[in-house]
C-alpha positions in Angstrom: -8.6 54.4 -8.6 -4.9 53.6 -8.5 -4.9 53.2 -4.6 -7.9 50.8 -5.0 -6.0 48.6 -7.4 -2.9 48.8 -5.1 -4.9 47.7 -2.2 -6.4 44.8 -4.1 -3.2 43.8 -5.2 -1.8 43.8 -1.6 -4.8 41.6 -0.5 -4.2 39.2 -3.3 -0.5 38.8 -2.5 -1.3 38.4 1.2 -3.8 35.7 0.5 -1.4 33.8 -1.8 1.4 34.1 0.8 -0.8 32.7 3.6 -2.2 30.0 1.3 1.6 29.0 0.4 2.5 29.1 4.3 -0.4 26.6 5.3 0.4 24.4 2.5 4.1 24.3 3.3 3.4 23.9 7.0 1.4 20.8 6.1 4.1 19.5 3.8 6.8 19.6 6.5 4.7 18.5 9.6 5.1 15.2 10.8 2.4 12.6 10.7 1.5 10.3 13.4 1.6 6.7 12.8 -1.4 5.4 14.9 -0.8 1.9 14.0 1.5 -0.3 15.8 3.8 -2.2 13.3 5.0 -5.5 14.9 5.1 -9.0 14.1 1.3 -9.5 14.1 0.7 -6.6 11.7 2.9 -8.2 9.1 1.4 -11.6 9.7 -2.3 -10.3 9.2 -1.2 -8.3 6.3 0.3 -11.6 4.7 -2.8 -13.6 5.4 -5.1 -10.9 3.9 -2.8 -10.8 0.7 -2.5 -14.5 0.4 -6.4 -14.7 0.7 -6.8 -12.0 -2.1 -4.2 -13.9 -4.3 -6.1 -17.2 -3.9 -9.5 -15.2 -4.7 -7.9 -13.8 -7.9 -6.6 -17.0 -8.9 -9.7 -19.1 -8.0 -12.0 -16.8 -10.0 -9.7 -16.0 -12.7 -8.8 -19.6 -13.6 -12.4 -20.8 -14.1 -13.3 -17.6 -15.9 -10.5 -18.0 -18.5 -11.3 -21.6 -19.0 -15.0 -21.1 -19.4 -14.5 -18.2 -21.5 -12.2 -20.0 -23.9 -14.3 -23.1 -24.2 -17.6 -21.0 -24.8 -15.5 -18.7 -27.4 -14.3 -21.9 -29.2 -17.9 -23.2 -29.5 -19.4 -19.9 -30.7 -16.4 -18.7 -32.9 -17.8 -19.3 -36.2 -21.2 -17.7 -35.5 -22.1 -14.2 -36.2 -22.8 -11.8 -33.5 -21.3 -10.8 -30.3 -21.5 -14.0 -28.1 -17.9 -14.9 -29.0 -16.6 -11.4 -28.6 -18.2 -11.5 -25.1 -16.5 -15.0 -24.3 -13.1 -13.6 -25.5 -13.5 -10.7 -23.0 -14.2 -13.2 -20.4 -11.3 -15.2 -21.4 -8.9 -12.0 -21.3 -10.4 -10.9 -17.8 -9.7 -14.5 -16.4 -6.3 -14.4 -17.7 -5.7 -10.8 -16.3 -6.9 -11.9 -13.0 -4.6 -14.9 -13.0 -1.6 -12.6 -13.9 -2.7 -10.1 -11.2 -2.5 -12.8 -8.5 1.2 -13.3 -9.0 2.4 -9.9 -7.4 0.0 -10.1 -4.7 1.5 -13.6 -3.8 4.8 -12.2 -3.8 4.0 -9.3 -1.5 2.2 -11.9 0.8 5.5 -13.9 1.0 7.6 -10.7 1.6 5.4 -9.6 4.5 5.5 -13.2 5.9 9.4 -13.0 5.7 9.2 -9.6 7.4 7.1 -11.1 10.1 9.7 -13.8 10.8 12.4 -11.4 11.3 10.6 -8.7 13.2 11.4 -8.5 17.1 10.8 -6.1 19.6 13.7 -5.6 22.0 14.1 -3.4 25.2 17.2 -1.2 25.0 18.4 1.2 27.3 17.8 4.9 26.5 20.3 7.5 27.9 18.5 11.0 28.0 20.8 14.2 28.6 22.8 14.2 31.8 20.8 17.1 33.4 17.7 14.9 33.6 16.9 13.3 37.2 16.2 9.9 35.7 19.5 8.5 34.3 18.1 5.8 32.1 14.9 4.1 31.3 14.0 1.0 29.2 12.1 1.7 25.9 10.8 -0.6 23.3 12.7 -0.3 20.1 12.0 -2.3 17.2 14.7 -4.2 15.7 15.1 -6.1 12.4 17.5 -9.1 12.4 19.2 -10.3 9.0 19.8 -13.9 8.7 22.4 -15.0 6.1 22.4 -18.6 5.2 25.5 -20.2 3.6 
């Protein structure tokens, strides 16, 4: 009976060790970035975020104004109509406030697209290779300081 428990303990420990090994193997492995990040990527991202911001603002403002007007009209009545319109008003204001960070992100991505360039620089491999150098596209970011 003791040998069976000992073998079972060894199997459990081995299973736990292998599980931890495979988890750590996935944690430290590199992920390949399939997406080519360039100027067009940041411009497209900026346009999508800008469109999302305008949709949030365009839906939120009439929702807040309509909810406020209807809540004001039904404020003295008993029932849940005023509560529903108050909920619409709060949802509209929340959408308006949520559009602000979206517009800020769109502006940041537009500025990134403006300063993102793709430049060809010489790559010098180790000296024992047959090819002395080759051109390789390397993304570079420029920083402009205006006084």
